[in-house]
C-alpha positions as CSV (number, residue, x, y, z in Angstrom):
1,M,15.1,-94.4,86.5
2,D,11.5,-93.2,85.7
3,L,9.4,-96.0,84.0
4,F,9.0,-93.6,80.9
5,E,12.5,-92.3,81.1
6,Y,14.8,-93.6,78.3
7,P,18.7,-93.8,78.3
8,Q,19.9,-90.8,76.4
9,D,22.5,-90.4,74.0
10,S,25.1,-89.0,75.6
11,K,27.0,-87.5,72.0
12,P,26.7,-83.8,71.4
13,K,23.8,-82.5,69.4
14,G,23.1,-80.4,66.5
15,P,25.1,-79.6,63.5
16,L,28.5,-80.2,62.9
17,A,29.5,-76.6,63.2
18,S,28.1,-76.4,66.3
19,R,29.5,-79.5,67.9
20,M,32.9,-78.9,67.1
21,R,33.2,-75.2,68.8
22,P,36.3,-75.3,70.8
23,R,35.5,-75.8,74.7
24,T,38.8,-74.8,76.1
25,I,40.8,-71.9,74.8
26,D,43.9,-74.5,73.7
27,E,41.2,-76.3,71.5
28,V,40.9,-72.7,69.7
29,I,42.3,-72.8,66.1
30,G,43.9,-69.3,65.1
31,Q,43.5,-65.9,66.1
32,K,46.8,-65.9,67.8
33,N,47.1,-62.3,67.8
34,I,44.2,-62.7,70.4
35,V,44.3,-65.9,72.4
36,G,48.2,-66.9,71.6
37,E,50.4,-67.3,74.7
38,G,51.0,-64.2,76.8
39,T,47.9,-62.2,74.9
40,L,46.1,-60.0,77.4
41,L,42.8,-62.3,76.6
42,R,44.2,-65.4,77.3
43,R,45.7,-64.2,80.4
44,A,42.6,-62.7,81.7
45,I,40.3,-65.8,80.8
46,K,42.7,-67.9,83.1
47,A,42.8,-65.4,85.4
48,D,38.8,-64.9,85.7
49,R,39.4,-61.1,85.5
50,L,37.0,-60.2,82.7
51,T,36.3,-56.7,81.5
52,A,33.3,-55.5,79.1
53,M,35.0,-56.7,75.5
54,I,33.5,-56.7,72.4
55,F,34.5,-59.2,69.6
56,H,33.8,-57.9,66.1
57,G,35.1,-59.8,62.7
58,P,33.6,-61.9,59.8
59,P,31.3,-64.9,60.1
60,G,33.1,-67.7,61.2
61,T,36.1,-66.7,62.7
62,G,35.1,-67.7,66.2
63,K,33.6,-64.5,68.2
64,T,30.6,-66.7,69.8
65,T,33.5,-69.5,69.9
66,L,35.2,-67.4,72.7
67,A,32.1,-66.3,74.4
68,R,31.5,-70.2,75.0
69,V,35.2,-70.8,76.0
70,I,34.8,-68.1,78.7
71,A,31.2,-69.5,79.8
72,N,33.1,-73.0,80.2
73,S,36.3,-71.1,82.3
74,T,34.6,-68.5,84.7
75,S,33.4,-68.3,88.1
76,A,30.9,-65.7,86.9
77,H,27.3,-66.7,85.7
78,F,26.8,-66.8,82.3
79,E,24.1,-65.0,80.3
80,Q,23.3,-65.0,76.4
81,L,20.9,-63.3,74.7
82,N,20.6,-62.6,70.6
83,A,20.2,-58.8,70.1
84,V,18.0,-60.3,67.1
85,A,15.3,-61.4,69.3
86,A,16.0,-59.9,72.3
87,G,14.8,-56.5,73.9
88,I,15.3,-54.0,77.0
89,K,13.1,-56.2,79.1
90,D,15.2,-59.3,78.6
91,V,18.2,-56.7,79.6
92,R,16.6,-55.8,82.8
93,A,15.3,-59.3,83.7
94,I,19.0,-60.2,83.7
95,V,20.4,-57.2,85.3
96,D,18.0,-57.8,88.3
97,S,18.8,-61.3,88.3
98,A,22.6,-59.9,88.2
99,K,21.8,-57.5,91.4
100,D,20.9,-60.2,93.9
101,R,23.3,-62.8,92.5
102,L,25.9,-60.1,93.5
103,K,24.5,-59.2,97.0
104,Y,23.7,-62.7,98.3
105,E,25.6,-64.7,96.6
106,Q,29.0,-62.9,95.4
107,T,28.9,-63.9,92.0
108,K,29.6,-61.8,88.9
109,T,27.3,-62.2,86.0
110,I,28.8,-61.9,81.9
111,L,26.0,-61.3,79.9
112,F,27.1,-61.9,76.4
113,I,25.0,-60.4,73.7
114,D,25.5,-61.9,70.1
115,E,25.0,-59.6,67.0
116,I,25.1,-56.5,69.3
117,H,25.1,-54.2,66.6
118,R,21.3,-55.4,66.1
119,F,20.5,-53.4,69.6
120,N,19.4,-49.8,68.7
121,K,20.8,-46.8,70.2
122,G,18.1,-47.0,73.7
123,Q,19.0,-50.2,73.8
124,Q,22.5,-49.8,74.2
125,D,21.8,-47.0,76.1
126,A,20.3,-49.3,78.6
127,L,22.9,-51.6,79.1
128,L,25.2,-48.7,79.9
129,P,24.7,-47.6,83.8
130,F,25.3,-51.7,84.5
131,V,28.4,-51.9,82.3
132,E,29.6,-49.1,84.1
133,D,28.9,-49.9,87.8
134,G,30.1,-53.5,87.2
135,T,26.5,-55.1,87.7
136,V,27.4,-57.1,84.2
137,I,30.3,-58.1,82.3
138,L,29.5,-57.5,78.8
139,I,30.3,-59.4,75.8
140,G,29.3,-58.2,72.8
141,A,29.9,-59.9,69.4
142,T,29.1,-58.2,65.9
143,T,30.1,-58.8,62.2
144,E,30.0,-54.8,61.9
145,N,32.4,-52.4,62.6
146,P,31.2,-51.6,66.1
147,M,33.0,-48.0,65.5
148,F,29.6,-47.8,63.4
149,E,27.1,-49.5,65.0
150,V,27.7,-49.6,69.3
151,N,27.4,-46.2,71.0
152,S,30.5,-44.9,71.9
153,A,30.0,-44.4,75.5
154,L,29.7,-48.2,75.6
155,L,32.8,-48.6,73.3
156,S,35.0,-46.3,75.5
157,R,34.1,-48.9,78.4
158,S,34.8,-52.1,76.6
159,R,37.9,-53.4,75.0
160,L,38.2,-54.5,71.3
161,F,39.0,-57.4,69.7
162,R,39.3,-57.9,66.3
163,L,39.1,-61.4,65.0
164,E,40.4,-62.2,61.6
165,S,39.4,-64.8,58.8
166,L,41.0,-68.1,59.4
167,K,44.0,-69.0,56.9
168,D,44.2,-71.8,54.8
169,T,46.2,-73.6,57.2
170,E,43.9,-73.3,60.1
171,L,41.0,-74.2,58.1
172,A,42.9,-77.4,57.2
173,N,43.1,-78.3,60.7
174,V,39.4,-77.4,61.7
175,I,38.6,-79.7,58.7
176,D,41.0,-82.4,60.1
177,Q,39.5,-82.2,63.8
178,A,36.3,-82.7,62.8
179,L,37.0,-85.8,60.6
180,E,39.1,-87.6,63.8
181,D,36.7,-86.6,66.6
182,K,35.0,-89.9,67.7
183,E,32.9,-87.7,70.1
184,R,31.9,-84.7,68.2
185,G,33.0,-84.9,65.1
186,F,33.0,-87.6,62.1
187,G,35.8,-90.0,63.8
188,S,33.7,-93.1,64.0
189,Y,33.1,-93.0,60.3
190,E,35.4,-94.4,58.0
191,I,35.8,-91.1,55.7
192,T,38.4,-90.3,52.8
193,L,38.6,-86.9,51.6
194,R,40.7,-86.3,48.6
195,K,43.1,-83.4,49.1
196,K,41.4,-81.5,45.5
197,A,38.1,-81.8,47.4
198,K,39.2,-80.4,50.8
199,D,41.7,-77.8,49.1
200,H,37.9,-76.7,47.4
201,L,36.1,-76.6,50.6
202,I,39.1,-74.6,52.3
203,D,39.0,-72.4,49.4
204,V,35.4,-71.6,49.0
205,A,35.2,-71.2,52.7
206,N,36.9,-68.4,52.4
207,G,38.5,-68.3,56.1
208,D,34.6,-69.2,57.2
209,A,35.3,-72.3,59.8
210,R,31.3,-72.5,60.3
211,T,31.0,-72.8,56.1
212,A,33.9,-75.3,55.9
213,L,32.1,-77.7,58.3
214,N,28.7,-77.3,57.3
215,A,30.3,-78.3,53.5
216,L,32.1,-81.4,55.2
217,E,28.9,-82.4,57.2
218,L,26.4,-82.2,53.9
219,A,29.5,-84.1,52.0
220,V,29.4,-86.7,54.3
221,L,26.1,-87.1,55.1
222,T,24.5,-87.1,51.5
223,T,27.4,-89.6,50.4
224,D,26.6,-93.3,50.2
225,P,29.5,-95.7,51.4
226,N,31.7,-97.9,49.0
227,E,31.7,-101.7,49.0
228,E,34.4,-101.4,51.5
229,G,32.2,-99.4,54.3
230,T,34.2,-95.9,53.4
231,I,32.6,-92.9,52.6
232,V,35.3,-90.9,49.7
233,I,34.5,-87.1,49.3
234,D,35.8,-85.9,45.8
235,V,36.5,-82.9,44.3
236,A,32.7,-83.4,42.4
237,T,30.9,-83.8,45.9
238,A,32.8,-80.8,47.3
239,E,31.6,-78.5,45.1
240,A,28.0,-79.6,45.1
241,S,28.3,-79.3,48.6
242,V,29.4,-75.5,48.6
243,Q,29.0,-74.2,45.4
244,K,29.2,-70.2,45.9
245,R,32.0,-68.7,47.5
246,V,30.9,-66.9,51.0
247,I,31.9,-63.2,50.4
248,H,32.1,-61.2,53.6
249,Y,31.0,-57.8,52.7
250,D,28.5,-55.4,54.8
251,K,27.2,-52.7,53.2
252,Q,27.0,-50.3,56.3
253,G,30.7,-51.2,57.6
254,D,34.2,-52.3,57.2
255,N,33.7,-54.4,54.1
256,H,31.8,-52.0,52.3
257,Y,34.1,-48.9,52.6
258,D,36.8,-50.8,52.4
259,T,36.3,-52.5,48.9
260,V,35.2,-49.2,47.9
261,S,38.7,-47.6,48.9
262,A,40.4,-50.2,47.1
263,F,38.4,-49.6,44.3
264,I,38.9,-46.1,44.0
265,K,42.4,-46.5,44.6
266,S,42.8,-49.0,41.9
267,I,41.1,-46.7,39.2
268,R,43.2,-43.7,40.5
269,G,46.4,-45.6,40.6
270,S,45.8,-47.0,36.8
271,D,45.4,-50.1,37.5
272,P,42.7,-51.7,35.5
273,D,42.7,-55.2,36.8
274,A,42.5,-54.3,40.2
275,A,39.4,-52.2,39.3
276,L,38.0,-54.6,37.5
277,Y,38.4,-57.1,40.8
278,W,36.7,-54.5,43.1
279,L,34.0,-54.1,41.3
280,A,33.2,-57.5,40.3
281,K,33.4,-58.4,44.2
282,M,30.6,-56.0,44.9
283,I,28.8,-56.7,42.2
284,Y,28.8,-60.0,43.4
285,A,28.4,-58.9,47.4
286,G,25.3,-57.5,46.3
287,E,26.2,-53.9,46.1
288,D,24.0,-51.0,44.8
289,A,25.3,-50.5,41.2
290,K,24.0,-46.9,41.7
291,F,26.0,-46.4,44.6
292,I,29.0,-47.8,42.3
293,A,27.9,-45.7,39.7
294,R,27.5,-42.5,41.7
295,R,31.1,-43.5,42.9
296,L,32.7,-43.5,39.3
297,Y,31.0,-40.1,38.4
298,V,32.7,-38.4,41.3
299,H,36.0,-39.9,40.5
300,A,35.9,-39.0,37.2
301,A,36.1,-35.6,37.8
302,E,38.4,-35.5,40.8
303,D,40.9,-38.2,39.7
304,I,40.9,-37.3,35.7
305,G,38.8,-34.0,35.2
306,L,40.3,-31.9,32.4
307,A,43.1,-34.4,31.6
308,D,40.7,-36.2,30.2
309,P,36.8,-34.6,30.2
310,N,35.0,-37.8,28.3
311,A,35.6,-39.4,31.1
312,L,32.6,-37.4,33.0
313,L,30.6,-38.4,29.8
314,I,31.2,-42.4,30.2
315,A,30.7,-42.2,33.9
316,H,27.2,-40.6,33.5
317,A,26.4,-43.0,30.7
318,A,26.9,-45.8,32.6
319,A,25.0,-44.1,35.8
320,Q,21.8,-43.6,33.1
321,A,22.9,-47.1,32.0
322,V,22.1,-49.0,35.8
323,E,19.1,-46.8,35.7
324,F,17.6,-47.9,32.4
325,V,18.5,-51.5,32.5
326,G,19.4,-52.5,35.9
327,L,21.9,-55.4,37.2
328,P,23.0,-58.0,35.5
329,E,23.3,-56.0,32.4
330,A,24.7,-53.0,33.6
331,R,27.4,-54.6,35.1
332,I,29.1,-54.2,31.5
333,P,28.4,-50.4,31.2
334,L,29.8,-50.1,34.8
335,A,33.0,-52.2,34.1
336,E,33.5,-50.3,30.4
337,A,33.2,-47.0,32.9
338,A,35.8,-48.6,35.2
339,L,38.4,-49.2,32.5
340,Y,38.2,-46.2,30.9
341,L,38.6,-43.8,34.0
342,A,41.5,-46.6,35.1
343,T,43.3,-46.0,31.8
344,A,42.6,-42.4,31.4
345,P,45.3,-39.8,31.8
346,K,44.9,-38.5,35.6
347,S,45.0,-35.2,37.1
348,N,43.4,-33.5,40.3
349,T,43.6,-30.4,39.6
350,V,40.0,-29.6,39.2
351,I,39.4,-30.8,42.7
352,T,42.5,-28.8,43.8
353,G,41.1,-26.1,42.1
354,I,37.6,-25.5,43.4
355,D,38.8,-26.6,46.6
356,K,41.2,-23.8,46.5
357,A,38.6,-21.3,45.7
358,L,36.0,-22.4,48.3
359,A,38.7,-21.9,50.7
360,M,39.2,-18.1,49.5
361,V,35.5,-17.7,49.7
362,E,35.4,-18.9,53.0
363,K,38.6,-17.2,54.6
364,E,39.0,-13.9,52.6
365,K,36.8,-10.7,52.5
366,N,34.4,-11.0,49.7
367,G,35.1,-8.7,47.1
368,D,32.6,-6.8,45.0
369,V,32.1,-7.8,41.3
370,P,33.7,-5.8,39.3
371,V,31.6,-2.9,37.6
372,H,32.0,-4.2,34.1
373,L,31.3,-7.4,35.1
374,R,27.6,-6.9,37.0
375,D,24.2,-7.1,35.1
376,A,22.8,-4.6,33.4
377,H,19.6,-6.1,32.3
378,Y,17.4,-5.6,35.2
379,K,15.5,-2.8,35.9
380,G,17.6,0.4,36.8
381,A,20.8,-1.5,36.5
382,S,22.3,0.6,33.3
383,K,21.8,3.9,35.3
384,L,23.7,2.6,38.0
385,G,26.7,2.0,35.3
386,H,26.3,-2.0,35.6
387,G,28.0,-3.0,32.8
388,E,29.4,-0.3,31.3
389,G,33.2,-1.1,29.8
390,Y,32.7,-4.5,29.4
391,K,34.9,-5.9,26.3
392,Y,32.5,-9.0,24.6
393,P,35.3,-11.4,23.9
394,H,33.8,-12.5,20.7
395,N,34.8,-9.0,19.2
396,F,38.6,-9.4,19.5
397,E,41.2,-11.6,17.8
398,N,40.6,-15.4,18.7
399,H,38.0,-14.7,20.8
400,Y,39.7,-13.2,23.9
401,V,40.5,-9.8,25.4
402,V,42.5,-8.6,28.5
403,Q,40.1,-7.8,31.4
404,Q,39.9,-8.1,34.9
405,Y,37.5,-10.9,36.1
406,L,38.1,-11.1,39.6
407,P,37.2,-8.9,42.5
408,D,40.3,-5.7,42.9
409,H,41.6,-7.7,45.9
410,L,42.3,-10.9,44.1
411,K,42.7,-10.0,40.6
412,N,46.1,-11.4,40.1
413,K,44.9,-14.8,42.2
414,T,45.8,-18.5,40.6
415,F,43.5,-21.3,41.5
416,Y,43.3,-23.6,38.4
417,S,47.1,-24.8,37.3
418,P,46.8,-27.1,34.4
419,S,48.9,-30.7,34.9
420,T,50.8,-32.0,32.2
421,N,48.6,-35.1,31.8
422,G,46.1,-35.9,28.3
423,Y,43.8,-33.0,27.3
424,E,45.3,-30.4,30.1
425,K,48.9,-30.1,28.0
426,T,46.1,-28.5,25.2
427,V,44.5,-26.4,28.0
428,Q,47.9,-25.2,29.4
429,K,48.8,-23.5,25.6
430,R,45.9,-21.9,26.0
431,L,46.2,-20.5,29.2
432,D,50.2,-19.4,27.8
433,Y,48.4,-17.8,25.4
434,F,46.1,-15.9,27.3
435,A,48.9,-15.1,29.8
436,D,51.5,-13.7,27.1
437,R,48.6,-11.2,26.1
438,K,48.1,-10.3,29.3
439,R,52.0,-9.5,29.5
440,K,52.1,-7.8,26.4
441,E,48.8,-5.4,26.8
442,Q,48.1,-4.3,30.7
443,P,50.2,-1.7,31.9
C-alpha cells in the first residue's frame, strides 16, 4: 500500500437510484414483456448475440438499466455516450477503436447512446455505415417516440423495444428491495416505512422507479431516528419528499399526440369529465395553451358544426382569452369551451360536405360558372351578357327563388346533408322547403 493511499469504502457510491440499478437480467423488476423468461431480448442477452436495438419509453422505466445489464453480461467491449454532450468526433473516436479491436482482438464493440433523440440527422447519419457493417452494435435509449426522432434508415436496422411505466406492485418491490439491501440500499438502517407513506411514494412516482427511489432516499436522509434508533417515515414525510406528481408528457412525441387524441375523442364522444381530465393533464404538463385553443377551434367545426353554430364562437372566444389573459387564468375559458363542445349536439356534416366538394373539384372537370351568376360589374362584362337572367332572391317570396347555382354537369349534385341533431333539424326543414319549391317550379 502506498504511504498516501487510504483504504477505500467498497460500498457503491452515488444516489440510491443509481446504486440500486439491477446488475443482472434476473434483478430487473418489471418489463416482463421484454425481459421475461423466453423473450427475444433475454435470450439474446444470455447468448451474447446482440444486434442493434433502441429502447424507448417513459423516464425511470429501465432503459439505461438494461444497457448496463447488457454491459455486465456481454463479452463485447462496452462504450457509452450521452447524446446531450457527445458529437460526431466522439462517435468517430469510438468507431476507430472498435475497428482496431475487431481486427486485432476479434472483439465486438457495443455502443450505448443515451438520449439518442438528441443527436441531429447528421450525427445519426454518421453512425449508419458502422451499424450497418457491424463495426459497432448500437443500443440507443430515448424517452421520445423513435418514429419521430430517429432516422428511418437507422430504425430499419434496429429492433425497437418499448418499455412501459412500472406497475404499482413493481414499484413496491423496488422500494422494498432498496430498504432491504444492505450493500447498496438502506438494509443496515432501522427504517419503518408506514403503509400510507409507501402508497404515497408509489402513487406520486407514477410508474417511475427513479422518482420513487429519489423520494425514499430524501425521506430517509432527512429524518432523524427516534429514541429507539428507528427512522420512521410517515405520510407527512413522504409528501414533503415528493410533492408534485411526475407527468410523462413529451411535447413532440407519443404522450403529446396520445393525450391530444384522447382530449378530442372525449369531446367528440360527449364526455365532459374526460375532456376536463385530458385538458388538465395538458395544462399541468406545460402544453402550449395556444395549441389547445387551436384544437378546440378545429373540432368546434369538425365535430359540432351547424348542429350548434355557437360552438365555433365559444372556441373563438377561448382562443382570444388565451391571447388576452394567458395562463393560469386562461384555463377557465379553455375549460368552458371544452365543456361546451363536449356537451353540444354533434354533427360532422360540415367536414364531410367540404371534403366531398374538394374531392369533386380535384377529380371532376371544372365546370364553367353559369352566365347568370357571373360578375357583371367589371369593365365590359355586361356587354358579354354576364349576370343576365340573375334572379335576386330578396325580391321573391321567403327570400328564395329557384335557379341554378352549380355548373351544368353538377346541377343536381348534393354535398351537404344535415344531421338530425341540434340546429341542423331547423336547417333540414329549410332545405326541405327549398327542395319542394324546386319540384314545383322546375319544368
